[in-house]
C-alpha positions in Angstrom: 0.0 0.0 0.0 1.2 3.5 -0.7 2.0 5.5 2.4 -0.1 8.4 1.0 -3.3 6.4 1.6 -2.3 5.8 5.2 -1.4 9.5 5.6 -4.8 10.5 4.4 -6.4 8.1 6.9 -4.3 9.7 9.7 -5.4 13.2 8.6 -9.1 12.2 8.6 -8.8 10.7 12.1 -7.0 13.8 13.4 -9.8 16.0 12.0 -12.4 14.7 14.5 -12.6 14.0 18.2 -15.8 12.0 18.0 -15.3 8.3 18.6 -18.2 7.2 16.4 -16.9 9.2 13.5 -13.4 7.6 14.0 -15.0 4.1 14.0 -16.8 4.9 10.7 -13.5 6.2 9.2 -11.6 3.1 10.2 -14.3 0.7 9.2 -14.5 2.2 5.7 -10.7 2.0 5.4 -10.7 -1.7 6.5 -13.6 -2.5 4.3 -11.6 -1.1 1.3 -8.6 -3.3 2.3 -10.9 -6.3 2.6 -12.3 -5.6 -0.9 -8.8 -5.4 -2.5 -7.8 -8.6 -0.7 -4.3 -7.2 -0.2 -3.1 -7.7 3.4 0.6 -7.4 2.9 1.0 -4.2 5.0 -2.0 -4.6 7.3 -0.1 -5.5 10.5 2.2 -2.4 10.0 -0.9 -0.2 9.5 -2.3 -1.4 12.8 0.9 -0.7 14.6 1.1 2.8 13.2 -2.5 3.5 14.2 -1.5 2.5 17.7 1.3 5.1 17.5 4.0 2.4 17.3 6.3 0.8 14.7 5.9 -2.7 16.1 3.5 -4.5 18.5 3.4 -3.9 22.3 5.5 -7.0 22.9 8.4 -6.2 20.5 10.9 -3.4 20.4 12.0 -1.5 17.2 15.6 -0.5 17.4 16.3 3.1 18.1 16.7 5.2 15.0 19.3 7.6 16.3 17.9 10.6 14.4 18.2 13.8 16.5 16.0 16.8 15.8 19.0 18.7 14.5 19.5 16.1 11.8 15.8 16.1 10.9 15.9 19.9 10.5 19.0 19.6 8.4 17.3 17.1 6.1 14.2 19.3 5.9 16.4 22.3 5.1 18.2 20.5 2.2 14.9 19.1 0.9 13.0 22.4 1.0 15.7 25.0 0.4 14.6 26.8 3.6 17.5 27.5 6.0 17.6 25.8 9.4 17.1 28.9 11.4 13.8 29.7 9.7 12.7 26.1 10.1 13.4 26.4 13.9 11.3 29.6 14.1 8.4 27.9 12.4 8.9 24.9 14.6 8.6 27.1 17.7 5.2 28.3 16.5 3.9 25.0 15.3 5.4 22.9 18.1 5.6 19.8 15.9 8.2 18.9 13.3 5.7 17.1 11.2 3.3 20.1 11.0 6.3 22.3 10.4 7.4 20.2 7.4 3.8 20.1 6.0 3.5 23.9 6.2 6.9 24.6 4.5 6.5 22.0 1.8 2.9 23.0 1.0 3.9 26.6 0.4 6.8 25.5 -1.8 4.5 23.2 -3.8 2.1 26.2 -4.5 5.0 28.2 -5.7 6.1 25.4 -8.1 2.7 25.2 -9.6 2.7 29.0 -10.3 6.0 29.0 -12.0 5.9 25.5 -13.4 9.3 24.2 -12.5 10.9 21.1 -10.9 8.2 18.9 -12.4 10.4 15.9 -12.0 10.3 16.2 -8.3 6.5 16.6 -8.4 6.1 13.5 -10.4 8.1 11.5 -7.9 5.8 12.5 -5.0 3.5 10.0 -3.3 5.4 6.9 -4.5 6.5 5.7 -1.1 5.3 2.3 -0.1 4.7 1.3 3.5 7.0 -1.7 3.2 9.7 0.6 1.7 9.3 3.0 4.6 9.8 0.1 7.1 12.9 -1.2 5.2 14.4 2.3 5.2 13.8 2.8 8.9 15.4 -0.5 9.7 18.5 0.6 7.7 18.6 3.8 9.6 18.5 1.9 12.9 21.2 -0.5 11.9 23.6 2.1 10.6 26.4 2.7 13.1 30.0 3.8 13.2 32.1 6.3 11.2 30.0 8.2 8.7 26.7 6.8 10.0 25.2 10.2 10.4 25.7 11.1 6.7 24.2 7.7 5.7 21.2 8.2 7.9 20.7 11.7 6.6 20.9 10.4 3.0 18.2 7.7 3.7 15.9 10.2 5.4 16.3 12.6 2.4 15.5 9.8 0.0 12.3 9.1 1.9 11.3 12.8 1.9 11.8 13.1 -1.8 9.1 10.4 -2.3 6.6 12.1 0.0 4.0 14.7 -0.5 3.7 17.4 2.2 1.1 15.5 4.2 3.1 12.3 3.9 6.2 14.1 5.2 4.2 15.4 8.1 3.4 11.8 9.3 6.8 10.4 8.2 8.6 12.8 10.6 6.1 12.1 13.4 6.8 8.4 13.0 10.5 9.1 13.2 10.2 11.3 16.3 7.8 8.9 18.0 5.0 11.5 18.1 2.5 9.8 15.8 -0.6 10.0 17.9 -3.8 10.4 15.9 -6.2 10.1 18.8 -7.5 6.6 18.3 -7.5 4.1 21.2 -6.9 0.4 20.6 -10.5 -0.2 21.5 -11.6 2.2 18.8 -9.4 0.4 16.3 -10.9 -2.9 17.4 -14.4 -1.5 16.8 -13.3 -0.4 13.3 -12.0 -3.9 12.6 -15.2 -5.5 13.7 -17.4 -3.3 11.5 -15.0 -3.2 8.5 -14.1 -6.9 8.2 -17.1 -8.6 9.8 -19.9 -6.0 9.5 -21.0 -6.7 13.1 -20.2 -4.7 16.2 -20.6 -7.8 18.3 -17.5 -9.2 16.8 -15.4 -6.7 18.7 -15.7 -8.7 21.9 -14.0 -11.7 20.2 -11.3 -9.5 18.7 -10.6 -7.8 22.1 -10.4 -11.1 23.9 -8.0 -12.5 21.4 -5.9 -9.3 21.7 -5.9 -9.6 25.5 -4.5 -13.1 25.3 -2.1 -12.3 22.4 -1.3 -8.6 22.6 -0.1 -8.2 19.1 -3.0 -6.5 17.3 -1.2 -6.8 14.0 -1.1 -10.6 14.3 -4.8 -10.7 15.4 -5.8 -8.5 12.5 -4.0 -10.6 9.9 -5.8 -13.7 11.2 -9.1 -11.8 11.1 -8.5 -10.6 7.5 -7.2 -13.9 6.1 -9.2 -16.5 8.0 -12.2 -14.8 9.6 -13.7 -14.3 13.0 -13.9 -18.1 13.8 -10.1 -18.3 13.7 -9.8 -15.3 15.8 -11.9 -17.0 18.5 -9.3 -19.8 18.6 -6.5 -17.4 19.6 -5.4 -18.4 23.1 -2.6 -17.9 25.6 0.7 -19.3 24.5 4.2 -19.7 25.8 6.6 -17.0 24.9 3.9 -14.4 24.3 2.8 -12.4 27.4 -0.8 -12.0 28.3 -2.2 -8.5 29.1 -2.4 -8.2 32.9 -5.6 -8.4 34.8 -6.0 -5.2 36.9 -7.7 -4.3 40.1 -10.3 -1.6 40.7 -11.0 0.6 43.6 -14.0 1.3 45.8 -14.6 2.5 49.3 -13.4 -0.2 51.8 -16.9 -0.3 53.3 -18.3 -1.5 49.9 -15.7 -4.2 49.1 -17.4 -7.1 50.7 -20.7 -6.2 49.1 -19.1 -6.0 45.7 -17.2 -9.3 46.0 -19.5 -11.3 48.2 -18.7 -13.5 51.2 -16.3 -15.3 51.5 -13.6 -13.7 49.4 -9.8 -13.8 49.6 -7.3 -11.0 50.4 -3.6 -11.0 49.4 -0.7 -8.8 50.3 -0.2 -6.0 47.7 3.6 -5.8 47.5 5.8 -2.9 46.7 7.8 -4.5 43.9 7.7 -5.2 40.2 5.0 -7.3 38.7 6.4 -10.2 36.5 4.7 -12.6 34.2 6.9 -15.8 34.1 7.0 -18.2 31.2 8.8 -21.4 32.0 9.6 -23.6 29.0 11.9 -26.3 30.3 15.2 -24.6 31.1 14.2 -21.5 29.2 12.7 -18.8 31.4 11.2 -15.6 30.0 10.2 -12.7 32.4 7.8 -10.0 31.1 7.2 -6.7 32.8 3.9 -4.9 33.4 4.5 -3.2 30.0 4.9 -6.7 28.4 8.5 -6.2 27.5 11.0 -9.1 28.2 13.3 -8.3 31.1 14.7 -11.7 31.8 18.3 -10.4 31.8 17.6 -8.1 34.7 16.7 -11.0 37.1 19.0 -13.9 36.4 18.5 -15.0 40.0 14.7 -15.1 39.6 15.1 -17.2 36.4 17.3 -19.7 38.2 15.0 -20.1 41.2 12.1 -20.7 38.8 14.1 -23.5 37.2 14.9 -25.0 40.5 11.8 -24.6 42.6 8.8 -24.9 40.2 7.6 -28.4 39.8 6.3 -28.1 36.3 8.2 -28.4 33.0 6.0 -25.8 31.2 4.0 -23.1 33.1 3.0 -19.5 33.0 2.9 -17.7 36.3 2.4 -14.3 37.7 4.2 -12.8 40.7 5.8 -9.8 42.3 9.5 -9.5 42.6 10.5 -7.6 45.8 13.9 -6.3 47.1 14.8 -8.0 50.4 17.4 -7.6 53.1 20.3 -10.2 53.1 18.4 -12.3 55.6 15.3 -12.5 53.4 13.2 -11.3 56.3 12.4 -7.7 55.5 10.9 -6.4 52.3 12.5 -3.2 51.0 10.8 -0.4 49.0 10.5 -0.3 45.3 13.2 2.5 45.1 15.8 -0.1 46.1 14.5 -2.6 43.6 14.6 0.0 40.8 18.4 -0.2 41.0 18.2 -3.6 39.5 17.0 -2.1 36.2 20.5 -1.4 34.9 22.0 -3.0 31.8 25.5 -3.6 33.1 27.1 -5.3 36.1 23.9 -7.3 36.6 25.5 -10.1 38.6 27.1 -7.7 41.0 23.9 -5.8 41.6 22.0 -9.1 42.1 24.3 -9.9 45.0 24.1 -6.4 46.4 20.2 -6.4 46.2 18.7 -9.8 46.7 15.1 -10.4 45.7 12.3 -12.8 46.4 9.6 -13.6 43.9 6.1 -13.8 45.5 3.7 -15.8 43.2 0.0 -15.1 43.1 -1.5 -16.7 40.0 -1.1 -19.3 37.4 -2.3 -18.8 33.8 -1.2 -22.0 32.0 0.4 -25.4 32.9 1.5 -27.9 30.2 -1.0 -27.5 27.4 -3.9 -26.5 29.6 -5.0 -22.8 29.9 -6.0 -21.8 33.5 -7.3 -18.4 32.5 -10.9 -19.6 32.5 -10.5 -21.5 35.8 -11.9 -19.9 38.9 -9.5 -18.3 41.4 -9.7 -21.1 44.0 -8.6 -23.7 41.4 -5.8 -21.5 40.2 -4.5 -20.9 43.7 -4.7 -24.7 44.5 -2.7 -25.6 41.4 -0.1 -22.9 42.3 0.3 -24.3 45.8 0.9 -27.8 44.3 3.8 -26.8 42.1 5.8 -24.3 44.2 8.6 -25.4 46.5 8.7 -22.5 48.8 12.1 -21.1 49.9 13.4 -17.6 50.9 13.8 -16.6 47.3 10.4 -17.9 46.1 7.1 -17.9 48.0 3.4 -17.6 47.5 2.0 -14.2 48.4 0.4 -14.2 51.8 -3.4 -14.6 51.6 -6.4 -15.1 53.9 -10.1 -15.9 53.4 -12.2 -13.0 54.4 -15.8 -13.1 55.8 -16.4 -9.6 57.0 -15.2 -6.0 56.7 -13.6 -6.3 60.2 -11.5 -9.3 59.1 -10.5 -7.5 56.0 -9.3 -4.4 58.0 -7.4 -6.6 60.4 -5.6 -8.2 57.4 -5.0 -4.8 55.9 -3.3 -3.6 59.0 -1.2 -6.8 59.2 -0.1 -6.3 55.6 0.9 -2.7 56.2 2.9 -3.6 59.3 4.7 -6.1 57.1 5.9 -3.3 54.8 3.5 -3.8 52.0 1.4 -1.3 50.1 -1.9 -2.8 51.3 -4.0 -5.7 50.1 -5.9 -6.9 47.0 -9.2 -8.5 47.7 -10.3 -11.1 45.2 -13.6 -12.8 44.3 -13.7 -16.6 44.7 -17.2 -17.0 43.1 -18.1 -19.1 40.1 -17.1 -16.2 37.7 -13.7 -15.5 39.3 -11.8 -16.1 36.1 -8.6 -14.4 35.1 -9.8 -11.4 33.0 -6.8 -10.6 30.9 -6.5 -6.9 30.1 -9.5 -5.9 32.1 -10.1 -3.8 35.2 -13.3 -5.2 36.6 -14.6 -5.8 40.1 -13.2 -9.3 40.6 -10.1 -7.8 42.1 -10.2 -4.7 44.3 -7.1 -3.0 45.8 -7.0 -1.3 49.2 -4.0 0.9 49.9 -5.4 3.2 52.5 -8.4 3.9 54.7 -10.7 7.0 54.7 -10.5 9.4 57.5 -10.6 13.0 56.3 -7.9 12.4 53.7 -7.5 10.6 50.4 -7.3 6.9 51.0 -5.1 6.0 48.1 -2.2 7.1 46.0 -2.7 8.1 42.4 -0.5 7.4 39.4 -0.2 10.3 36.9 1.8 10.9 33.7 3.7 14.2 33.4 2.5 16.4 30.6 3.8 19.8 31.5 6.4 21.6 33.7 7.0 25.0 35.2 10.4 26.5 36.0 11.3 26.7 39.7 12.2 29.8 41.7 14.7 30.5 44.4 16.6 27.4 45.3 14.9 25.6 42.4 16.0 28.2 39.8 17.3 26.4 36.7 15.2 23.3 37.4 11.6 22.4 36.8 9.9 23.0 40.2 6.3 22.1 39.4 4.8 19.5 37.0 1.3 18.9 35.6 0.2 15.3 36.1 -2.5 13.8 33.9 -4.8 10.7 34.2 -5.9 8.5 31.4 -9.2 8.2 29.5 -9.0 4.8 27.7 -12.2 5.2 25.8 -11.0 8.4 24.0 -7.2 7.6 24.3 -6.5 10.9 25.9 -4.6 12.2 28.9 -6.6 14.7 31.0 -4.7 17.1 33.2 -5.5 16.5 36.8 -3.2 18.4 39.2 0.0 20.4 39.6 2.7 18.7 41.8 5.2 21.0 43.5 6.0 19.1 46.8 7.9 16.0 47.7 10.9 16.5 45.3 14.3 15.7 46.7 17.4 17.1 45.0 18.2 13.6 43.7 14.7 13.2 42.2 14.8 16.6 40.6 18.2 15.8 39.1 16.8 12.5 37.7 13.7 14.1 36.3 15.6 17.0 34.8 17.6 14.6 32.6 14.6 12.3 31.8 12.1 15.0 30.8 14.5 16.5 28.2 13.8 13.4 26.0 10.1 14.3 25.9 10.0 18.1 25.7 7.9 19.6 22.9 7.0 23.1 22.0 3.2 22.5 21.6 0.7 20.7 23.6 0.6 17.0 22.4 -2.5 16.1 20.5 -3.5 13.4 23.0 -3.3 15.8 26.0 -6.3 17.7 27.3 -5.2 20.6 29.5 -6.4 24.2 30.1 -3.3 25.0 32.1 -0.3 26.7 30.3 3.0 25.3 31.5 6.4 26.7 30.6 7.2 23.4 28.9 4.9 20.8 27.4 5.9 17.1 27.7 5.0 14.0 25.6 3.1 11.8 28.1 5.7 9.1 29.0 7.1 9.6 32.6 4.8 8.1 35.3 4.9 9.1 38.9 3.0 8.3 42.0 1.4 11.0 44.1 -0.5 11.3 47.4 -2.7 14.2 48.6 -5.3 15.3 51.1 -8.4 14.7 48.9 -9.9 14.8 45.5 -11.8 18.0 44.9 -14.1 19.5 42.3 -11.9 21.8 40.2 -12.5 24.7 37.8 -8.8 24.9 37.0 -8.8 21.5 35.4 -12.3 22.0 33.9 -12.2 19.2 31.3 -11.8 16.5 34.0 -13.6 18.5 36.6 -11.5 17.2 39.5 -8.1 17.8 41.0 -6.0 16.8 44.0 -5.6 19.0 47.1 -2.0 19.3 48.3 -0.5 16.6 46.1 3.0 15.3 47.1 5.4 13.3 44.9 6.0 9.8 46.2 8.1 8.1 43.6 8.8 7.6 39.9 7.2 4.4 38.4 9.5 3.3 35.6 7.8 -0.1 35.3 4.5 1.6 34.3 3.6 3.0 30.9 1.6 6.2 30.4 -1.6 4.2 29.8 -1.1 2.3 33.1 -1.8 5.4 35.1 -5.0 6.0 37.1 -8.0 6.4 34.9 -10.6 9.1 34.7 -13.2 6.7 36.1 -11.0 5.8 39.0 -10.6 9.5 39.9 -14.4 9.9 39.9 -14.8 6.8 42.1 -12.1 8.1 44.5 -14.0 11.4 44.8 -17.3 9.7 45.5 -15.8 7.4 48.1 -13.8 9.9 50.2 
């Protein structure tokens, strides 16, 4: 497929904020592909719609194209000097929109004076497959003279692009391609476009939750139909989307889950999905990225202490003292996330893996088994030692028992507890945040009962001692239905000098001149940020807010708690959770 056709789709999607219109645009696009019966680039199209180059569970190599080089390429391509391009960029706030503006003006001039027709004729001839091939060459080019080679490849791509194609080409290269469609909206478009039935979206979503590569799922849908999609199941080597917990007032939990239910410690570590395939062990993070190399000690203890040849487990890895008696906070564990000297840091910071679920054993999926069956099987196959244990749990029959267990958990150094249903529908709901699991991290009493995760979308320069640093940040929460980040609060307290130093270097990677298209914010920071860095905050209460009028809520006296590198921007607290927290204060 020509890249121009995809660029036109992006443009149409960006022109509306209405979800139903987006679904119609997508369904018509997919119907056209179905009619042509050409699915060669379909998986790549899906990834680009998700704002990625590859699926959630893969990583595309870094391109190594700095903004300076992109401006140089645009200057050589357009004949406009770099300084003028930078001035336009400051106004537009986006290199893609800047390129489109410059090249559209140049194109109009050409049509008036009728010159450079050869260049015009070459426009719009870039194929999507050709784009991917070129980007892979850019990523693999290293060593002496590599910058000139990368620049040459980029210029050759731009020569084949119309102004609108160049806009999205540069957004792809700078990882800022966000056209405002959520994965759920894409799935709705696939259901209508390929099947002609909205109900098919449930089967596509379930398949995606168990095999989170929407490109793969889409190819199966297009080539083999919905019946084959229904057959997609959990498999070894491919992570499943995590089941998530909801929040309600502690006084409502037992009514929501029924009696009896089960409570487990909620640990202050990193969630891992563990795939054991004989001697081969794969560990996946909450973001579904493979991080096995970070925890060689966990891999070895899984080999030694799990009495199953093939199994998929879930657990939480926690930093421990050298006696394996005291759990240490996540900040200690985060030092294990380095790429070098892994064996040394493993000895310096020992860990335990606390297992809490089983998703598959042998060839049998346990996702559709109820919680008590999953827990029983887990107990059968784990040989518990200091380095590997089952998470502490207790059957709960009343709110009083739940609160006693909560206090016990907090005294043990945990974040709180997760209370789980054990009824006949207590299946593992991959990718969903329902009311089968409910987390409790604090109790009401005049203050907010829970922490909130936000993604940073803006920053303000500090004053006095903080001069030269960002002293205040805007934190946003996530609206999964519309795939938008809504500004929620300003955070100005809780920063240590060390944290401010860390953030100062991190946020530079995500600074942009203009508010990102997927951010809703009435506030006007000194610096806009691409939503990427997640932090945890705590405050007095959730309040009704005019300042953040789109969301309508904010936090009173928010205080920074910690950076959450293991969480992606879409893992932050949702808009609905904020509303729920407000109602249950």
